[in-house]
C-alpha positions in Angstrom: 87.6 -39.6 -34.4 84.4 -40.1 -36.3 84.2 -43.2 -38.2 82.9 -41.7 -41.2 85.8 -38.9 -41.2 88.5 -41.9 -40.9 86.8 -43.8 -43.8 87.2 -40.4 -45.9 90.6 -39.8 -45.0 91.6 -43.3 -45.6 89.8 -43.4 -49.4 91.5 -39.9 -49.8 94.7 -41.1 -48.9 94.4 -44.2 -51.1 93.7 -41.9 -54.0 96.9 -40.1 -53.6 99.1 -42.8 -53.0 98.0 -45.7 -55.2 95.6 -44.2 -58.1 97.5 -42.9 -61.0 94.5 -40.6 -62.2 95.1 -37.1 -61.1 93.7 -36.4 -57.7 91.4 -33.7 -58.6 90.2 -35.2 -62.0 86.4 -34.6 -61.2 87.3 -30.9 -60.4 87.3 -28.1 -63.0 90.6 -27.1 -64.3 92.3 -24.1 -62.8 91.1 -21.7 -65.8 87.5 -22.5 -65.0 87.7 -21.4 -61.6 89.6 -18.2 -62.9 86.7 -17.4 -65.4 84.2 -18.1 -62.9 85.7 -16.0 -60.2 86.5 -13.0 -62.6 83.2 -13.1 -63.8 81.5 -13.0 -60.2 83.7 -10.2 -58.7 83.9 -8.1 -61.4 81.0 -5.5 -62.1 81.6 -3.9 -65.4 81.6 -6.3 -68.9 81.1 -5.9 -72.1 77.6 -7.5 -71.6 75.5 -6.6 -68.7 76.3 -8.1 -65.0 74.2 -10.0 -62.3 71.5 -8.9 -60.4 72.9 -8.6 -56.8 70.4 -11.6 -55.8 71.9 -13.6 -58.8 75.6 -12.8 -57.7 75.0 -13.8 -54.2 73.1 -17.0 -55.3 76.1 -18.2 -57.8 78.6 -17.4 -55.1 76.9 -19.3 -52.7 76.3 -22.3 -55.2 80.0 -22.1 -55.7 80.7 -22.2 -52.2 78.6 -25.4 -51.7 80.1 -27.0 -54.6 83.7 -26.4 -53.0 82.2 -27.7 -49.7 81.2 -31.1 -51.2 84.7 -31.2 -53.1 86.0 -34.2 -50.7 82.6 -36.0 -51.2 83.0 -35.9 -54.9 86.9 -37.0 -54.6 85.4 -39.7 -52.1 83.0 -41.1 -54.5 85.0 -40.9 -57.7 87.6 -42.9 -55.7 85.2 -45.4 -54.4 84.4 -46.3 -58.0 88.2 -46.7 -58.5 88.4 -49.1 -55.5 85.5 -51.1 -56.0 84.9 -51.0 -59.9 88.5 -50.6 -60.8 88.2 -52.8 -64.0 85.9 -50.2 -65.6 89.2 -48.5 -66.7 90.1 -51.4 -68.7 87.0 -50.9 -71.1 88.4 -49.6 -74.5 86.3 -46.7 -76.4 86.6 -48.2 -79.7 84.7 -47.1 -83.0 82.6 -44.4 -81.1 80.2 -42.2 -83.0 80.1 -38.5 -81.8 77.1 -36.3 -83.1 77.8 -32.7 -82.9 75.8 -29.7 -83.9 74.8 -26.2 -83.3 71.9 -25.9 -80.6 68.5 -26.4 -82.3 69.6 -28.2 -85.4 67.8 -31.6 -84.9 70.9 -33.3 -83.1 68.9 -34.4 -80.1 66.4 -36.0 -82.3 69.1 -37.7 -84.6 70.7 -38.8 -81.6 67.7 -40.5 -80.0 66.9 -41.9 -83.5 70.3 -43.5 -83.8 70.3 -45.0 -80.2 67.2 -47.0 -81.5 70.1 -49.0 -82.7 70.6 -51.1 -79.3 72.6 -53.8 -80.8 75.1 -51.6 -81.6 75.0 -48.5 -79.8 74.8 -47.5 -76.0 74.5 -43.8 -74.9 74.9 -42.1 -71.7 71.9 -40.8 -69.6 71.1 -37.8 -67.7 72.2 -39.3 -64.3 75.1 -40.8 -65.8 76.6 -37.4 -67.0 75.0 -35.3 -64.1 76.6 -37.7 -61.4 79.3 -39.7 -62.9 79.6 -42.2 -60.1 79.3 -45.7 -60.4 78.4 -46.5 -56.9 75.4 -44.2 -57.4 74.3 -45.9 -60.8 74.5 -49.1 -59.1 72.2 -47.8 -56.3 69.8 -46.3 -58.6 69.7 -49.8 -60.4 68.7 -51.2 -57.2 65.9 -48.9 -56.6 64.8 -49.6 -60.2 64.7 -53.3 -59.5 62.7 -52.7 -56.2 60.3 -50.6 -58.5 59.7 -53.4 -61.0 59.3 -56.1 -58.2 57.1 -54.0 -55.5 55.2 -51.8 -57.7 57.0 -48.7 -56.0 57.8 -45.5 -58.0 61.3 -44.6 -56.8 63.0 -43.9 -60.2 59.6 -41.9 -61.5 59.8 -39.5 -58.5 63.4 -38.8 -59.2 62.7 -38.1 -62.6 59.6 -36.0 -61.8 61.7 -33.9 -59.2 64.6 -33.2 -61.6 61.8 -32.1 -64.3 60.3 -29.8 -61.8 63.6 -28.3 -60.7 64.3 -27.5 -64.2 60.9 -26.1 -65.1 58.1 -26.4 -67.6 59.6 -24.1 -70.2 63.1 -25.9 -70.1 61.3 -29.3 -70.4 59.1 -28.1 -73.2 62.0 -26.8 -75.1 64.3 -29.8 -74.5 62.4 -32.9 -73.2 64.5 -35.2 -71.0 63.8 -38.1 -69.0 65.6 -40.7 -67.0 66.2 -43.2 -69.5 66.5 -41.3 -72.8 69.7 -40.7 -74.5 71.2 -37.1 -73.3 73.9 -34.9 -74.4 77.6 -34.8 -73.0 77.7 -30.9 -72.6 76.0 -31.8 -69.2 79.2 -33.8 -67.9 81.5 -31.0 -69.2 79.3 -27.9 -67.7 78.5 -29.5 -64.4 81.7 -30.5 -63.5 84.6 -28.7 -65.5 82.5 -25.5 -66.1 83.4 -25.7 -69.6 81.6 -25.9 -72.8 78.9 -24.0 -74.8 76.1 -25.4 -71.9 77.6 -22.5 -69.5 75.3 -20.4 -71.2 72.3 -22.2 -69.8 74.0 -22.5 -66.4 75.8 -19.5 -65.4 74.3 -16.0 -66.9 77.4 -14.0 -67.9 78.3 -13.4 -71.4 82.1 -13.3 -71.4 82.3 -16.3 -69.0 80.1 -18.0 -71.5 82.1 -17.3 -74.4 85.6 -17.8 -72.7 84.2 -21.3 -71.3 82.9 -22.5 -74.7 85.9 -22.5 -76.3 87.5 -25.6 -75.1 90.7 -25.3 -77.1 91.4 -21.4 -77.4 91.0 -20.8 -73.7 92.6 -23.8 -72.0 96.1 -25.0 -71.8 97.0 -28.4 -73.6 97.5 -29.8 -70.1 93.9 -28.8 -68.9 92.6 -30.3 -72.2 94.1 -33.5 -71.1 92.2 -33.3 -68.0 89.2 -32.8 -69.7 89.6 -35.6 -71.9 90.5 -38.1 -69.0 87.5 -37.0 -67.0 85.5 -37.5 -70.3 87.1 -40.8 -70.9 86.8 -42.4 -67.3 83.0 -41.0 -67.2 82.0 -42.7 -70.4 84.3 -45.8 -69.7 81.6 -46.1 -66.6 78.9 -46.1 -68.7 80.4 -48.8 -71.0 81.4 -50.8 -68.1 78.1 -51.2 -66.6 75.6 -51.3 -69.8 77.6 -51.4 -72.7 77.7 -55.4 -73.1 80.4 -55.2 -76.1 78.5 -51.8 -77.7 80.0 -48.7 -79.0 79.8 -45.4 -77.6 77.1 -43.1 -79.2 77.4 -39.8 -78.1 76.0 -36.3 -78.8 76.9 -32.7 -77.8 77.4 -29.1 -78.9 81.1 -29.3 -77.9 82.4 -28.6 -81.4 85.8 -27.5 -80.2 86.2 -30.7 -78.0 85.9 -32.8 -81.5 89.3 -31.6 -82.1 90.5 -33.0 -79.0 88.4 -36.6 -79.3 89.7 -36.7 -82.7 93.6 -36.4 -81.7 92.9 -38.8 -78.6 90.5 -41.6 -80.4 91.6 -42.4 -83.9 88.8 -44.8 -84.3 86.2 -42.2 -83.9 83.3 -41.1 -86.5 81.7 -38.0 -86.4 78.4 -37.0 -87.5 77.5 -33.2 -87.9 74.4 -31.6 -88.0 73.7 -28.1 -89.6 71.1 -25.5 -90.0 71.0 -22.3 -91.1 71.7 -19.9 -88.1 69.1 -17.5 -88.9 66.5 -20.2 -88.3 68.0 -21.4 -84.8 69.0 -18.2 -83.2 65.7 -17.5 -81.7 65.1 -20.9 -80.5 68.4 -21.4 -78.8 68.3 -17.9 -77.3 65.1 -18.8 -75.7 66.4 -22.0 -74.4 69.3 -20.5 -72.9 67.4 -17.5 -71.2 64.6 -19.8 -69.7 67.9 -22.1 -68.5 70.1 -19.6 -67.4 66.9 -17.8 -65.4 66.4 -21.1 -63.4 70.0 -21.8 -63.1 71.3 -18.2 -62.2 69.3 -17.0 -59.5 66.4 -16.0 -61.2 68.4 -13.5 -63.7 68.9 -13.9 -67.0 71.1 -11.6 -69.3 69.1 -8.5 -70.6 67.8 -9.0 -74.4 70.4 -6.8 -75.9 73.2 -8.2 -74.0 72.1 -11.9 -74.6 71.6 -11.2 -78.2 75.2 -9.7 -78.8 76.6 -13.0 -76.8 74.7 -15.2 -79.2 75.8 -13.7 -82.2 79.3 -13.9 -80.9 78.7 -17.5 -79.8 77.8 -18.2 -83.7 80.7 -16.5 -85.1 83.0 -18.8 -82.9 80.8 -22.1 -83.3 80.6 -21.6 -87.1 84.3 -21.0 -87.5 84.9 -23.9 -85.5 82.3 -26.2 -87.5 83.8 -25.1 -90.8 87.3 -25.9 -89.6 86.3 -29.3 -88.4 84.1 -30.6 -91.4 86.0 -28.5 -93.9 88.1 -29.6 -96.7 90.8 -32.2 -96.7 89.1 -34.6 -94.5 91.5 -37.7 -95.1 88.9 -40.4 -94.4 85.4 -39.2 -95.7 83.9 -42.2 -93.7 84.9 -40.6 -90.4 83.1 -37.3 -90.9 79.1 -36.9 -92.3 77.1 -33.8 -92.4 73.7 -33.9 -92.2 71.2 -30.8 -92.8 68.3 -30.1 -90.6 66.1 -29.8 -93.5 67.0 -33.0 -95.0 66.7 -34.9 -91.6 63.2 -33.4 -91.1 62.0 -34.3 -94.3 63.1 -37.9 -94.2 64.6 -39.6 -90.9 64.8 -43.1 -92.5 66.8 -41.8 -95.5 69.2 -39.8 -93.6 69.7 -42.4 -91.1 70.9 -44.8 -94.1 73.1 -42.1 -95.6 74.8 -41.9 -92.2 75.1 -45.8 -91.9 76.3 -46.1 -95.6 78.6 -43.4 -95.3 80.4 -45.2 -92.4 80.3 -48.6 -93.8 78.0 -50.4 -91.3 74.9 -52.1 -92.2 71.5 -51.5 -90.7 70.0 -54.6 -88.6 66.4 -55.6 -89.1 65.6 -54.7 -85.5 66.9 -51.2 -86.0 65.2 -50.9 -89.1 61.9 -51.7 -87.7 62.4 -49.1 -84.6 63.0 -46.6 -87.3 59.7 -47.2 -89.0 57.9 -47.2 -85.4 59.6 -44.2 -84.6 58.4 -42.3 -87.8 55.2 -40.9 -86.2 57.2 -39.1 -83.6 59.4 -38.1 -86.3 56.6 -36.8 -88.2 55.1 -34.8 -85.4 58.5 -33.3 -84.7 57.7 -30.4 -81.8 54.2 -30.5 -83.3 53.1 -29.7 -79.8 55.7 -28.1 -78.6 54.3 -25.9 -75.9 56.1 -22.8 -76.1 56.6 -19.9 -78.6 59.9 -18.5 -79.6 60.7 -14.7 -79.7 60.6 -12.8 -82.7 64.1 -12.2 -84.2 63.7 -8.7 -85.6 60.6 -7.4 -83.2 61.8 -8.8 -79.9 65.5 -9.1 -80.2 66.4 -6.4 -82.1 68.3 -8.5 -84.6 67.8 -8.2 -88.3 67.6 -11.7 -90.2 69.8 -10.3 -93.0 72.2 -9.1 -90.7 72.7 -12.8 -89.3 72.8 -14.3 -92.8 75.5 -11.7 -94.0 77.5 -12.5 -90.8 77.2 -16.1 -91.5 77.6 -15.7 -95.5 80.5 -18.2 -95.4 79.0 -20.7 -93.1 75.9 -21.0 -95.1 77.6 -20.9 -98.4 80.1 -23.7 -97.3 77.2 -26.0 -95.8 74.6 -25.2 -98.6 72.0 -23.8 -95.9 
């Protein structure tokens, strides 16, 4: 028998017999498969359905993923065998940033990540490919680059940026070393979360997948959390050095799970009037889903209706999570986009004061050095957003009326 096949069988057998975590931990929950299959093999919907090319592309992509399932389990199990101590790393006093799309959450995340003495944040590759064996291999390539002048890491970064395309990168810049958002992990591996709107152009699948509490059983929620916990333990094991986790996402429903599972967690929410974010998030989702969906995105009318439904659900969950009756005010802080853009340093100081932690001198210097970048926030963004009424057929007043309670509650 082929030695590689023997190795694969041996590792998978080890996982089944000796490792307590679920065998299929990196694989999507059953409900995610049901949502995806139903979307691909039905031809009528509340929203427009795929083009033939897009449908075939997405079916093919799903089959490729299934074909590689033994490889994903193999790599995950290798981590459990070779780096088994990573499971002993505790996620204590983490900070979870969460906000609607285009609310300044990415900029705030990267500003807080400058506090390198206190926090460590996951990077894109750690979320897109959550395997320590791969991460250590990339560390090796990074070391080779530093000693020989080669550009392995730069080439990997450029290739990744090329795949996503210029518009996606202009709207949401990403690089190899920058702090990135957890949505990537959930969407790429468990097919859950609101990021599905950028990866799978089906309105109903997006809306159902985004509701990580409402759409999934308690057992499936537990699986999502365990996979997330293990993936972030790997980051802390390799790069943490005793620091706390600083995480950022748009997974407002997942915050209820994290609050239940990690009692020491602190949450920072970013809020902005949906009228002001609607077109920007719409345009990013359309650009990304066109790339990821086989050169097809939802038609304007369907996409606009799906985004209105998204805001109904997101705003409702956000009001519930950051609403009245919070037992410990230090555990939850709200930041308005307007205040953050006006004065980044003042906003960060308020967050730290609310959490009861000191700003170090090094972090204070880093914030001041970052002031110019913040002052030029998207000044050279390199893209244009559609007009809400002319291009999308959505009246600004209708959005504000629809979000009236949300706008009033968060004083937007």
